[in-house]
NULUM-632238 format. One line per 2 residues: their letters; for each residue y, x, z of N, C-alpha, C. Coordinates in steps of 0.05 Angstrom, whole numbers, always signed. Example, Ala and Ser with C-alpha at 12.3 -4.5 7.8 and 13.67 -1.06 7.14 Angstrom:
# residues 2
AS = -114/+264/+156/-90/+246/+156/-66/+264/+156 | -45/+257/+142/-21/+273/+143/+1/+258/+157
# end
This chain:
# residues 344
MN = -833/+328/-623/-841/+317/-597/-867/+331/-587 | -887/+331/-604/-913/+343/-596/-909/+373/-591
SS = -893/+386/-608/-889/+415/-604/-876/+421/-577 | -857/+405/-569/-843/+408/-543/-863/+406/-521
LQ = -880/+386/-521/-900/+382/-500/-921/+403/-500 | -929/+413/-523/-950/+433/-524/-940/+461/-516
TG = -915/+467/-522/-904/+493/-515/-890/+494/-488 | -884/+471/-478/-869/+470/-452/-840/+477/-455
IF = -829/+473/-478/-801/+480/-483/-785/+455/-492 | -765/+448/-476/-748/+425/-483/-727/+435/-503
PA = -724/+422/-526/-706/+432/-547/-677/+435/-537 | -665/+458/-544/-638/+464/-536/-618/+444/-547
AF = -624/+433/-571/-606/+414/-584/-604/+388/-568 | -624/+383/-551/-624/+358/-535/-610/+361/-508
KT = -600/+385/-502/-589/+390/-476/-559/+387/-473 | -546/+380/-495/-516/+377/-494/-509/+348/-491
AV = -494/+342/-469/-485/+315/-464/-455/+312/-472 | -448/+290/-483/-420/+283/-489/-410/+264/-468
VK = -391/+273/-452/-381/+257/-430/-355/+243/-437 | -355/+216/-434/-331/+201/-440/-321/+188/-414
PL = -296/+196/-406/-285/+184/-381/-275/+156/-386 | -284/+137/-370/-276/+109/-373/-263/+100/-346
LK = -242/+84/-348/-229/+74/-324/-249/+56/-309 | -250/+59/-282/-267/+43/-266/-259/+14/-267
KT = -233/+9/-268/-222/-18/-271/-199/-17/-290 | -195/-38/-305/-174/-38/-326/-146/-37/-314
NL = -143/-46/-289/-116/-46/-277/-109/-21/-262 | -126/+0/-263/-121/+25/-249/-102/+43/-266
DP = -88/+61/-252/-70/+79/-265/-85/+100/-281 | -82/+100/-308/-97/+119/-325/-88/+148/-322
SI = -66/+153/-308/-57/+181/-304/-70/+194/-280 | -86/+179/-264/-100/+190/-241/-129/+195/-248
FN = -138/+220/-246/-165/+227/-255/-186/+213/-239 | -181/+209/-213/-202/+196/-196/-207/+167/-203
NY = -190/+156/-220/-194/+128/-228/-214/+126/-252 | -224/+149/-261/-243/+149/-283/-272/+153/-274
RP = -290/+141/-289/-318/+145/-284/-330/+160/-309 | -343/+183/-305/-354/+197/-328/-379/+184/-338
VS = -380/+177/-363/-404/+165/-376/-416/+186/-394 | -440/+194/-388/-454/+215/-403/-472/+203/-425
NL = -468/+213/-449/-484/+205/-472/-501/+228/-481 | -527/+223/-482/-546/+244/-491/-557/+237/-519
PF = -567/+256/-534/-579/+251/-560/-601/+230/-558 | -602/+212/-578/-622/+191/-577/-651/+202/-576
LS = -656/+222/-593/-683/+233/-594/-692/+245/-567 | -673/+255/-552/-680/+267/-526/-691/+246/-508
KV = -680/+221/-510/-689/+199/-493/-717/+190/-501 | -723/+192/-527/-750/+185/-536/-770/+204/-524
LE = -764/+230/-525/-781/+250/-513/-784/+246/-483 | -762/+241/-470/-762/+236/-441/-779/+212/-434
KL = -778/+191/-450/-794/+167/-444/-823/+173/-445 | -832/+190/-464/-860/+197/-465/-869/+212/-440
VF = -852/+230/-430/-858/+245/-406/-856/+227/-381 | -836/+209/-381/-833/+191/-359/-858/+174/-354
IQ = -869/+163/-375/-893/+146/-373/-916/+162/-360 | -920/+186/-368/-942/+202/-357/-936/+211/-328
LN = -911/+219/-323/-905/+228/-295/-906/+204/-276 | -895/+181/-284/-895/+158/-267/-924/+149/-261
EF = -942/+150/-281/-970/+143/-277/-983/+162/-258 | -976/+188/-260/-987/+208/-242/-979/+203/-213
LL = -954/+196/-209/-944/+190/-182/-957/+165/-171 | -961/+145/-188/-974/+120/-178/-1003/+125/-171
QN = -1018/+138/-188/-1046/+143/-183/-1051/+160/-158 | -1033/+177/-152/-1036/+195/-129/-1021/+186/-104
NI = -1010/+162/-105/-995/+150/-82/-974/+169/-72 | -958/+181/-90/-938/+200/-82/-911/+187/-77
FE = -906/+164/-89/-880/+151/-85/-875/+146/-55 | -850/+149/-46/-843/+142/-19/-845/+111/-17
IN = -860/+102/+3/-865/+73/+6/-840/+58/+12 | -821/+71/+25/-795/+58/+32/-773/+64/+12
QS = -780/+71/-12/-760/+75/-33/-763/+53/-54 | -742/+38/-58/-743/+16/-78/-728/+22/-104
GF = -714/+45/-105/-698/+51/-128/-715/+62/-152 | -710/+51/-175/-722/+60/-201/-753/+59/-200
RT = -763/+38/-187/-792/+34/-186/-799/+7/-197 | -822/+5/-211/-832/-20/-221/-837/-40/-199
NH = -828/-65/-203/-832/-86/-183/-816/-82/-157 | -796/-64/-158/-779/-60/-135/-750/-64/-144
ST = -732/-71/-125/-705/-76/-132/-687/-75/-107 | -661/-79/-111/-644/-80/-87/-652/-104/-70
ET = -662/-125/-82/-670/-149/-67/-694/-144/-50 | -714/-130/-60/-738/-124/-44/-731/-105/-21
AL = -712/-86/-26/-703/-68/-5/-690/-83/+17 | -671/-101/+10/-656/-116/+31/-674/-136/+45
LK = -693/-148/+31/-711/-167/+44/-727/-153/+66 | -736/-129/+60/-751/-114/+81/-734/-109/+105
IV = -710/-100/+101/-692/-94/+124/-685/-120/+139 | -678/-141/+125/-670/-166/+138/-694/-177/+154
ND = -718/-176/+143/-741/-186/+157/-745/-171/+183 | -743/-144/+182/-746/-128/+207/-724/-134/+227
VR = -700/-138/+218/-678/-144/+236/-682/-172/+249 | -690/-191/+233/-695/-218/+244/-718/-218/+265
CA = -738/-202/+260/-760/-200/+279/-750/-188/+305 | -732/-169/+304/-720/-157/+328/-703/-178/+343
LD = -688/-193/+328/-671/-214/+340/-689/-235/+354 | -711/-242/+341/-729/-262/+353/-741/-252/+379
SG = -744/-226/+382/-756/-215/+406/-735/-208/+427 | -710/-216/+423/-689/-212/+443/-675/-185/+441
QI = -680/-170/+419/-667/-144/+416/-644/-146/+396 | -627/-126/+396/-607/-123/+375/-615/-101/+356
SV = -603/-100/+333/-610/-79/+314/-585/-63/+307 | -589/-37/+304/-567/-19/+296/-574/-9/+268
LV = -557/-14/+249/-561/-7/+221/-541/+15/+213 | -551/+37/+203/-534/+59/+195/-537/+63/+165
LL = -515/+59/+150/-516/+63/+121/-505/+90/+114 | -524/+108/+106/-516/+135/+100/-504/+136/+72
DL = -481/+151/+70/-468/+153/+44/-469/+183/+35 | -480/+187/+12/-482/+214/+0/-460/+218/-21
SA = -448/+241/-22/-428/+247/-41/-440/+259/-66 | -438/+245/-89/-447/+255/-115/-475/+267/-113
AF = -494/+252/-101/-520/+263/-96/-535/+271/-121 | -533/+255/-143/-548/+262/-167/-537/+287/-180
DT = -512/+294/-174/-499/+317/-187/-503/+343/-173 | -514/+342/-148/-517/+367/-132/-546/+375/-129
VD = -564/+362/-142/-593/+369/-140/-597/+398/-149 | -610/+414/-132/-615/+442/-139/-640/+444/-157
HL = -637/+457/-180/-659/+457/-200/-683/+472/-189 | -679/+495/-176/-701/+510/-166/-717/+495/-145
IL = -703/+482/-127/-717/+465/-107/-732/+443/-120 | -721/+430/-140/-734/+408/-154/-759/+418/-168
VN = -758/+440/-181/-782/+452/-194/-803/+458/-174 | -796/+468/-151/-815/+474/-130/-827/+448/-118
RL = -811/+427/-118/-822/+401/-109/-844/+392/-128 | -838/+394/-154/-857/+386/-174/-883/+403/-172
KS = -879/+428/-167/-902/+446/-164/-919/+438/-140 | -906/+431/-118/-920/+423/-94/-936/+397/-98
LG = -928/+381/-118/-943/+356/-124/-967/+361/-141 | -970/+385/-151/-994/+392/-167/-988/+397/-196
LS = -963/+396/-204/-956/+403/-232/-957/+433/-235 | -968/+442/-258/-970/+471/-262/-971/+477/-292
GT = -973/+502/-299/-976/+510/-327/-955/+501/-345 | -963/+491/-369/-944/+482/-389/-927/+458/-380
VL = -939/+441/-363/-924/+418/-353/-900/+427/-336 | -906/+444/-317/-884/+454/-300/-864/+470/-316
KW = -873/+485/-335/-855/+500/-353/-837/+481/-368 | -847/+458/-377/-831/+439/-392/-809/+428/-374
FD = -815/+421/-349/-794/+410/-332/-773/+432/-325 | -782/+456/-322/-763/+478/-317/-744/+481/-341
SY = -755/+480/-365/-739/+482/-389/-721/+458/-392 | -730/+434/-384/-715/+410/-386/-690/+411/-368
LM = -692/+423/-345/-670/+424/-326/-650/+447/-331 | -660/+469/-340/-643/+493/-342/-627/+494/-367
ER = -605/+509/-366/-587/+515/-389/-577/+489/-403 | -570/+469/-387/-558/+445/-399/-528/+449/-399
NF = -515/+434/-416/-486/+436/-418/-474/+409/-427 | -447/+408/-426/-434/+383/-434/-406/+389/-445
MV = -396/+370/-460/-368/+371/-469/-356/+344/-464 | -330/+343/-461/-315/+319/-455/-302/+308/-481
SM = -305/+282/-485/-294/+270/-509/-272/+250/-501 | -248/+253/-513/-226/+234/-509/-216/+226/-537
DT = -220/+202/-544/-213/+192/-571/-226/+210/-592 | -210/+224/-607/-222/+242/-628/-222/+271/-619
HF = -216/+276/-594/-214/+304/-584/-238/+311/-568 | -246/+336/-570/-269/+346/-554/-261/+372/-540
SR = -271/+374/-515/-267/+399/-500/-286/+420/-508 | -283/+444/-498/-303/+464/-502/-328/+458/-486
VH = -350/+470/-492/-375/+465/-479/-376/+479/-451 | -385/+464/-431/-387/+475/-404/-416/+474/-395
EI = -424/+495/-380/-451/+497/-370/-455/+479/-345 | -479/+468/-342/-486/+452/-319/-507/+468/-303
NC = -501/+474/-278/-519/+491/-262/-535/+475/-241 | -529/+450/-238/-544/+434/-218/-542/+405/-226
GV = -558/+389/-212/-558/+360/-217/-580/+352/-237 | -588/+326/-235/-605/+315/-255/-588/+303/-277
PQ = -597/+305/-302/-580/+296/-325/-571/+267/-322 | -545/+263/-324/-534/+236/-323/-541/+221/-349
GS = -548/+195/-346/-554/+179/-370/-582/+185/-381 | -598/+199/-366/-625/+207/-377/-646/+187/-367
IL = -669/+188/-380/-692/+171/-372/-705/+183/-347 | -708/+209/-347/-723/+223/-325/-707/+227/-300
GP = -680/+228/-303/-663/+235/-280/-668/+220/-254 | -668/+193/-255/-673/+177/-231/-701/+183/-218
LL = -721/+186/-234/-748/+191/-224/-749/+219/-211 | -737/+238/-224/-736/+265/-212/-720/+266/-186
FN = -699/+249/-185/-684/+248/-160/-701/+236/-137 | -717/+216/-143/-735/+205/-123/-754/+227/-113
IY = -764/+243/-131/-782/+265/-123/-767/+285/-105 | -743/+291/-113/-726/+310/-97/-722/+300/-68
ML = -720/+274/-65/-715/+262/-39/-740/+257/-22 | -763/+262/-33/-788/+256/-19/-790/+266/+10
PL = -783/+292/+16/-786/+302/+43/-768/+288/+64 | -747/+275/+55/-729/+262/+74/-743/+241/+90
GN = -762/+227/+78/-777/+206/+92/-791/+217/+117 | -803/+241/+114/-818/+253/+137/-799/+262/+158
VI = -775/+271/+150/-754/+279/+170/-747/+255/+188 | -743/+232/+175/-736/+208/+190/-759/+198/+206
RS = -783/+198/+195/-807/+188/+210/-812/+205/+235 | -806/+230/+235/-811/+247/+258/-796/+238/+283
HN = -775/+221/+279/-760/+210/+301/-767/+181/+307 | -788/+171/+293/-797/+143/+296/-774/+123/+291
IS = -759/+129/+270/-737/+112/+261/-745/+97/+236 | -739/+71/+235/-744/+55/+211/-723/+62/+190
FH = -731/+61/+165/-711/+66/+143/-720/+53/+117 | -701/+51/+99/-708/+42/+72/-687/+54/+54
SY = -695/+60/+29/-677/+73/+10/-677/+58/-16 | -654/+59/-29/-651/+51/-57/-636/+73/-71
AD = -651/+89/-86/-640/+114/-99/-628/+131/-77 | -601/+136/-78/-589/+154/-59/-577/+139/-35
DT = -581/+112/-34/-571/+97/-11/-594/+94/+9 | -592/+108/+31/-612/+107/+52/-601/+93/+77
QL = -617/+76/+88/-609/+61/+112/-628/+67/+135 | -617/+74/+158/-633/+77/+182/-628/+53/+200
YI = -649/+43/+213/-644/+21/+231/-664/+21/+254 | -654/+12/+277/-671/+12/+302/-667/-15/+316
AV = -687/-22/+331/-686/-46/+349/-681/-35/+377 | -662/-47/+391/-654/-37/+417/-654/-59/+438
SP = -668/-54/+460/-667/-73/+483/-642/-66/+500 | -632/-86/+514/-606/-82/+528/-604/-58/+546
DD = -626/-51/+560/-624/-29/+580/-639/-4/+571 | -646/-2/+546/-662/+20/+536/-645/+37/+518
TR = -639/+62/+526/-621/+79/+510/-638/+98/+492 | -664/+99/+495/-680/+118/+481/-678/+115/+450
PI = -679/+90/+439/-676/+88/+410/-650/+99/+399 | -628/+96/+414/-602/+106/+405/-602/+136/+406
EA = -614/+148/+426/-616/+177/+428/-633/+188/+405 | -655/+174/+398/-672/+182/+376/-656/+179/+350
LF = -640/+158/+347/-624/+155/+323/-603/+177/+320 | -591/+185/+342/-571/+207/+342/-585/+233/+332
NC = -608/+239/+344/-622/+264/+336/-632/+262/+307 | -639/+239/+299/-648/+235/+271/-626/+241/+251
IL = -602/+230/+257/-579/+235/+239/-572/+265/+238 | -574/+279/+260/-569/+308/+261/-589/+322/+243
DV = -614/+314/+244/-635/+327/+228/-632/+320/+198 | -623/+295/+193/-618/+287/+165/-596/+303/+153
KL = -574/+307/+169/-552/+323/+159/-561/+352/+154 | -578/+363/+171/-587/+390/+167/-605/+392/+142
WM = -623/+373/+139/-640/+373/+115/-624/+371/+90 | -604/+354/+90/-587/+350/+67/-571/+376/+60
AN = -561/+389/+81/-547/+414/+77/-565/+435/+64 | -590/+436/+74/-609/+456/+63/-618/+450/+35
NF = -613/+425/+26/-621/+416/-1/-597/+410/-18 | -574/+421/-11/-549/+420/-27/-540/+391/-31
LQ = -545/+374/-11/-535/+347/-12/-515/+344/+11 | -494/+327/+6/-473/+325/+26/-471/+296/+37
LN = -474/+294/+63/-471/+268/+76/-441/+263/+80 | -431/+241/+69/-403/+234/+72/-399/+219/+98
QE = -391/+233/+119/-390/+220/+146/-369/+199/+147 | -347/+202/+132/-325/+182/+132/-334/+156/+121
KT = -352/+156/+101/-361/+131/+89/-387/+121/+100 | -400/+136/+117/-425/+127/+130/-417/+107/+152
EI = -430/+83/+151/-422/+61/+169/-444/+52/+187 | -436/+41/+210/-455/+29/+229/-449/-1/+232
LV = -470/-17/+232/-468/-45/+237/-487/-52/+260 | -477/-64/+281/-494/-73/+303/-498/-103/+300
IG = -523/-112/+298/-530/-139/+292/-543/-152/+317 | -531/-175/+325/-542/-189/+348/-521/-206/+362
PE = -528/-219/+384/-508/-235/+399/-486/-217/+409 | -461/-227/+410/-438/-211/+416/-440/-197/+444
AK = -450/-212/+464/-452/-200/+491/-470/-175/+491 | -493/-177/+476/-511/-154/+475/-500/-131/+458
RE = -485/-138/+438/-474/-117/+420/-453/-101/+435 | -437/-113/+452/-415/-99/+466/-427/-78/+485
KQ = -450/-83/+496/-463/-64/+514/-471/-38/+500 | -475/-40/+474/-485/-16/+459/-462/+0/+447
FL = -438/-11/+444/-417/+3/+430/-410/+30/+443 | -409/+30/+470/-403/+55/+484/-424/+77/+479
KL = -449/+68/+478/-471/+87/+473/-470/+98/+445 | -460/+82/+426/-459/+90/+398/-436/+108/+391
QQ = -417/+112/+410/-394/+128/+404/-401/+157/+399 | -424/+166/+410/-433/+194/+406/-440/+200/+377
LS = -444/+178/+361/-451/+182/+333/-427/+189/+316 | -403/+184/+326/-378/+191/+312/-377/+180/+284
LS = -387/+155/+281/-387/+142/+255/-371/+116/+257 | -363/+106/+234/-346/+82/+232/-363/+57/+239
HS = -353/+41/+259/-366/+16/+266/-351/-7/+252 | -366/-26/+241/-354/-48/+227/-367/-74/+235
ET = -352/-96/+232/-363/-123/+236/-378/-132/+212 | -370/-121/+189/-384/-127/+164/-387/-101/+148
VR = -408/-99/+132/-412/-76/+114/-423/-86/+88 | -415/-73/+66/-426/-80/+40/-451/-63/+36
NL = -474/-77/+34/-500/-64/+33/-513/-71/+6 | -513/-51/-12/-525/-55/-39/-514/-80/-52
GV = -488/-85/-49/-475/-107/-62/-475/-133/-47 | -487/-133/-23/-488/-157/-6/-473/-151/+20
IF = -456/-170/+29/-441/-166/+54/-458/-174/+77 | -464/-155/+95/-478/-160/+120/-458/-164/+142
DS = -462/-183/+159/-444/-187/+182/-460/-183/+208 | -446/-180/+230/-458/-173/+256/-476/-195/+267
KL = -475/-219/+257/-493/-240/+266/-513/-248/+245 | -513/-234/+222/-531/-239/+200/-530/-268/+190
TF = -506/-279/+189/-503/-306/+179/-499/-306/+148 | -490/-283/+137/-483/-280/+109/-460/-298/+100
IP = -445/-309/+120/-422/-326/+113/-401/-310/+98 | -394/-285/+107/-374/-270/+91/-383/-265/+62
HI = -409/-260/+59/-419/-255/+32/-417/-281/+15 | -424/-303/+26/-423/-328/+12/-394/-335/+4
KE = -376/-331/+23/-348/-336/+17/-337/-319/-6 | -346/-294/-7/-337/-277/-29/-348/-286/-56
VV = -374/-294/-55/-387/-303/-80/-373/-328/-90 | -367/-347/-72/-353/-372/-80/-325/-366/-90
KT = -310/-348/-76/-283/-341/-85/-283/-329/-113 | -301/-310/-117/-303/-297/-143/-312/-317/-165
GF = -330/-335/-158/-339/-355/-177/-317/-373/-186 | -300/-382/-167/-278/-400/-174/-257/-385/-191
YH = -253/-360/-185/-234/-344/-201/-243/-343/-230 | -268/-336/-234/-278/-335/-262/-280/-363/-275
LR = -285/-383/-259/-287/-410/-269/-260/-419/-280 | -238/-413/-265/-211/-420/-274/-205/-406/-301
NL = -212/-380/-302/-207/-365/-327/-223/-376/-351 | -248/-384/-345/-264/-395/-367/-254/-422/-376
AR = -243/-437/-357/-232/-464/-365/-209/-461/-385 | -194/-439/-383/-172/-436/-402/-181/-431/-431
VR = -204/-418/-433/-214/-412/-460/-236/-430/-470 | -243/-450/-453/-265/-469/-460/-261/-482/-487
PL = -237/-491/-495/-234/-504/-521/-240/-485/-545 | -239/-459/-540/-244/-440/-562/-273/-432/-565
LS = -290/-441/-546/-317/-431/-545/-337/-453/-552 | -360/-445/-563/-382/-463/-567/-396/-467/-540
LA = -413/-488/-539/-428/-493/-514/-446/-469/-507 | -459/-458/-527/-477/-435/-522/-462/-411/-512
NM = -438/-405/-523/-422/-383/-513/-412/-388/-485 | -404/-413/-480/-395/-420/-453/-417/-416/-432
EM = -441/-425/-439/-463/-421/-421/-469/-392/-416 | -467/-376/-437/-472/-347/-434/-452/-334/-415
LM = -426/-342/-418/-405/-330/-401/-408/-341/-372 | -416/-366/-369/-420/-377/-342/-442/-361/-328
HA = -463/-355/-342/-485/-340/-330/-476/-311/-323 | -461/-299/-342/-453/-271/-338/-434/-267/-315
FI = -414/-286/-313/-393/-282/-293/-397/-297/-267 | -413/-319/-267/-415/-335/-243/-444/-337/-233
MS = -462/-347/-249/-489/-351/-239/-503/-325/-232 | -497/-304/-246/-510/-278/-240/-502/-269/-211
KV = -477/-275/-203/-468/-268/-176/-482/-286/-155 | -485/-312/-162/-498/-330/-144/-528/-323/-140
DY = -541/-315/-162/-569/-309/-162/-575/-283/-148 | -556/-264/-148/-561/-237/-139/-570/-237/-109
CN = -595/-228/-105/-606/-225/-78/-605/-251/-62 | -607/-274/-76/-605/-299/-62/-629/-306/-44
AL = -651/-291/-47/-673/-295/-29/-666/-289/+0 | -645/-273/+4/-636/-266/+31/-625/-291/+45
LA = -617/-311/+30/-605/-335/+42/-625/-355/+50 | -651/-350/+44/-672/-370/+52/-672/-373/+82
GL = -673/-398/+91/-675/-404/+119/-649/-407/+133 | -626/-402/+119/-600/-404/+132/-593/-434/+135
PK = -577/-441/+155/-568/-469/+158/-554/-479/+133 | -557/-505/+127/-545/-516/+104/-515/-513/+104
TN = -503/-514/+128/-474/-511/+130/-464/-484/+120 | -482/-463/+122/-474/-437/+112/-474/-435/+82
IR = -491/-450/+69/-495/-446/+40/-486/-470/+24 | -472/-489/+36/-466/-514/+22/-447/-511/-1
NL = -431/-489/+0/-412/-485/-22/-424/-470/-46 | -449/-461/-43/-462/-447/-66/-476/-467/-84
PL = -473/-464/-110/-487/-482/-129/-516/-473/-133 | -532/-474/-112/-560/-465/-114/-578/-486/-127
# end
């Protein structure tokens, strides 16, 4: 460990990942490759070394206020809930002032896998890293490889030329650093935004007769697409969604103006695991939580005679209460009729 940090060389033995494809859902067709999710396993000792570096790099970023203030992913005391609370608060403030809000959920295709190593090293250099430290990160990223494992069979070794290492300790933090300039691109258009890892959301408050925010949003999306292309990231336009939030009469006036964005408009969108609706009632989300809860409750009732009380409580928490508790701060202040079916 000390030798690696002193010489700036990440051990070659730590650079080989074993990738095991797992079905995304048990009921999917195993003969279709797209139904699998690759799970990358790295050597245990490599993660110990990464953890040592992570602690120092994270402290450096905190002390120098380098973290993007609107990034909630992979940061201490931040979560999907804090990200959504910020967005919901801003949207409610706009509604209280008689405006509607336009929320754009940007979808990136395999963002972690397309990170350019040279650009990332230059990002680290621009933050003030140099000498042996910068050399270590360059060594960490370069000349990595992987093999695929299926049962007892292994593929030949393949080289990895881009992306942050999957399943690594440092990967998410390095991705946040890679995405740092995007915030300034969005701010240059005076557009509000918030990110959780690679999920970035743009949102604006619009008055009924003011088209300027929508024009700014359109120009912002064009610049975001350009920045992503220059940084080897791909915006998936088909999966990028728009949600207009506000009274129906005011929303209809904006739909025609929003057609220039050529993006999918929805009455509901799934936002970091929470269903947002056009009136911000969260009723569709609550209905799904209740439906899923009853489904698991029926299944647990069948096996209840076989389980101890402690095991039953553990399964209840894992399958039901965890869903009820997830981001439930967003439901604060809702009418009792909206949340009466939830066991809060």
